[in-house]
Each structure stands twice: as structure tokens, then as C-alpha cells.
C-alpha positions as CSV (number, residue, x, y, z in Angstrom):
1,A,10.0,51.7,-3.1
2,K,11.6,51.2,-5.9
3,L,10.7,48.0,-6.1
4,W,6.8,49.5,-6.0
5,E,7.1,52.4,-8.6
6,K,8.8,50.0,-11.3
7,S,5.5,47.5,-10.3
8,Q,3.4,50.3,-10.8
9,L,1.8,49.9,-6.8
10,K,0.9,47.0,-8.0
11,V,1.9,44.0,-6.5
12,T,2.6,42.1,-10.7
13,E,3.4,39.0,-11.6
14,Q,7.0,39.8,-11.7
15,L,7.8,40.9,-8.6
16,P,8.7,38.2,-6.9
17,F,11.1,37.7,-9.5
18,Q,12.2,41.3,-8.7
19,L,12.1,40.4,-5.3
20,I,14.7,38.3,-5.7
21,D,17.6,40.7,-6.3
22,Y,17.6,41.4,-2.5
23,V,17.8,38.1,-0.9
24,F,21.1,38.1,-0.6
25,H,21.7,41.5,0.2
26,A,24.1,43.1,2.3
27,E,22.5,44.4,4.8
28,D,20.5,42.0,6.9
29,C,17.3,43.7,7.6
30,I,16.8,44.6,3.2
31,R,17.0,40.6,3.7
32,Q,14.4,40.1,5.9
33,C,12.2,42.8,4.7
34,T,12.6,41.1,1.3
35,A,11.5,37.2,3.0
36,A,8.0,39.0,4.4
37,A,8.0,41.3,0.7
38,L,8.2,37.5,-1.3
39,H,5.7,36.4,0.7
40,C,2.7,38.1,0.3
41,A,4.1,38.3,-3.8
42,V,4.2,34.8,-3.7
43,Q,1.1,34.5,-2.2
44,Q,-1.3,36.7,-4.4
45,H,0.6,34.8,-7.8
46,P,1.1,31.4,-6.5
47,T,1.7,29.9,-10.1
48,T,5.5,31.6,-9.3
49,L,6.5,30.6,-6.4
50,T,8.0,27.1,-7.9
51,K,10.1,29.4,-10.2
52,V,11.0,32.0,-6.6
53,L,11.9,28.6,-4.9
54,A,14.3,27.5,-8.0
55,Q,16.2,30.9,-8.3
56,I,16.7,31.0,-4.8
57,S,18.7,27.5,-4.7
58,E,20.8,28.3,-7.2
59,L,21.2,31.5,-6.3
60,Y,22.5,30.4,-2.9
61,T,24.6,27.7,-4.0
62,S,26.2,30.0,-6.7
63,D,26.9,33.0,-3.8
64,L,28.3,29.7,-2.2
65,R,31.3,28.9,-4.4
66,A,31.6,32.2,-4.4
67,S,32.2,33.7,-1.3
68,R,34.5,30.4,-0.3
69,S,37.4,33.2,-1.7
70,N,35.1,37.0,-1.4
71,S,32.3,36.9,1.0
72,T,31.5,37.0,4.4
73,G,28.4,34.4,3.6
74,Q,26.2,36.6,6.2
75,Q,24.0,37.2,3.3
76,R,23.1,33.6,2.3
77,G,20.6,34.1,5.4
78,G,18.1,35.3,3.3
79,A,17.4,32.5,1.7
80,A,16.7,30.9,4.7
81,Y,14.6,33.9,5.1
82,C,12.8,33.6,2.7
83,L,12.0,29.8,2.7
84,R,10.8,30.3,6.3
85,A,8.8,32.9,5.0
86,C,6.6,31.2,2.2
87,I,6.4,28.0,4.2
88,P,2.3,28.9,4.2
89,A,2.1,29.3,0.7
90,Y,4.2,25.4,0.0
91,R,2.4,22.8,-1.6
92,P,3.6,19.6,-1.2
93,E,6.2,19.3,-4.2
94,H,7.1,22.8,-2.9
95,V,7.8,20.7,0.4
96,S,9.9,18.2,-1.7
97,T,11.6,20.6,-2.8
98,V,13.0,22.6,0.1
99,C,13.0,19.6,1.9
100,A,15.4,18.0,-0.8
101,F,17.3,21.2,-0.9
102,L,17.6,22.1,2.7
103,S,19.5,18.5,3.4
104,G,21.5,18.5,0.3
105,T,22.9,21.5,0.6
106,A,21.0,23.8,3.5
107,F,22.2,21.9,6.7
108,S,25.3,22.5,5.1
109,E,26.2,25.8,5.8
110,Y,29.6,26.3,7.2
111,I,28.7,29.9,8.4
112,D,26.4,28.6,12.4
113,D,23.8,32.0,11.9
114,V,23.2,30.9,8.3
115,R,22.8,27.3,8.5
116,T,20.6,28.0,12.0
117,A,18.6,29.3,9.7
118,F,18.1,26.7,7.4
119,I,17.3,24.6,10.5
120,L,14.1,26.7,11.8
121,A,13.0,26.9,8.1
122,G,12.9,23.4,9.0
123,R,11.3,23.1,11.4
124,E,8.8,25.4,10.6
125,I,8.2,23.3,7.4
126,V,7.5,20.2,9.7
127,T,5.8,21.9,12.5
128,E,3.0,23.5,9.2
129,H,3.0,20.6,6.9
130,G,3.9,17.5,8.7
131,A,0.5,15.8,8.8
132,T,-0.3,16.3,5.1
133,A,2.9,16.2,3.5
134,H,4.9,13.2,5.5
135,P,5.9,11.8,2.2
136,H,7.8,15.0,1.6
137,L,9.8,15.4,4.5
138,I,11.7,12.0,4.7
139,T,14.5,14.0,3.2
140,L,15.4,16.0,6.6
141,F,15.9,12.4,8.8
């Protein structure tokens, strides 16, 4: 509700970036809601998607480095939720970027539940975009 009020009850172009603060929230239900809200926000402002995906990837990598010593790492599942929720908005360049992130970083996640969430996102990308973006999917295989 606080974000909605901050954005003056509109889905502004800044909202997707404000939502990123909640991608790695400690509560799973907040991470899931953030993913759904992010999907709606990038659908209304598709030009934000490239930067949003880059920020999620950077935050994931930073959290992965930090969590080896001081967190459970479960909150990184929020990145998988967001990547998966935004799949319908992906264009071929997004498919390529996300697949490179999945195969280069996320599929080696050491927490089983989080890795499984990334694998599910990868499967859904193949299902949704396999017929039209197959050259971009090669990094998954």
C-alpha cells in the first residue's frame, strides 16, 4: 500500500524500480506479491524491463556473495519469482539476457528450493518463447 501511495495511485514509470526493493524481502508472500506487481508494472511500461532485469540480476549476485556468510538465501527466490512473472513481457533480447543469467549463475544456486524456482522459470521461458526465440535459448542447453 505504501508503494501505491508513493506512486500517487498510478502505475508510474518509476514503480518497477521501486518494487525491486521488495524482490529480496524476508517474507515469501511479499516476494510473490512483488513479482505479480512487477509483471503488471512492466506491462504498462515495457521500456523499463531491460533495466529491471539487470537490477534483479545484480542484486541476486550481490546477495549470493553476501549470503554465504550471513543469511539463509531463501530471499533470492524472489528473483526467480520476478523473472518468471515477467516472461509474457519478454522480447527476444530479454530471453537471451535471462537465459544467460540462468545458465551462468542461477542454475548453480546452492539452495535447492531457490534453484528449483529458477529451473521452473527456465522451463516456462522455453514453453512461452521457444518457437520464436530459439536462438536465444541455446545458453540453457
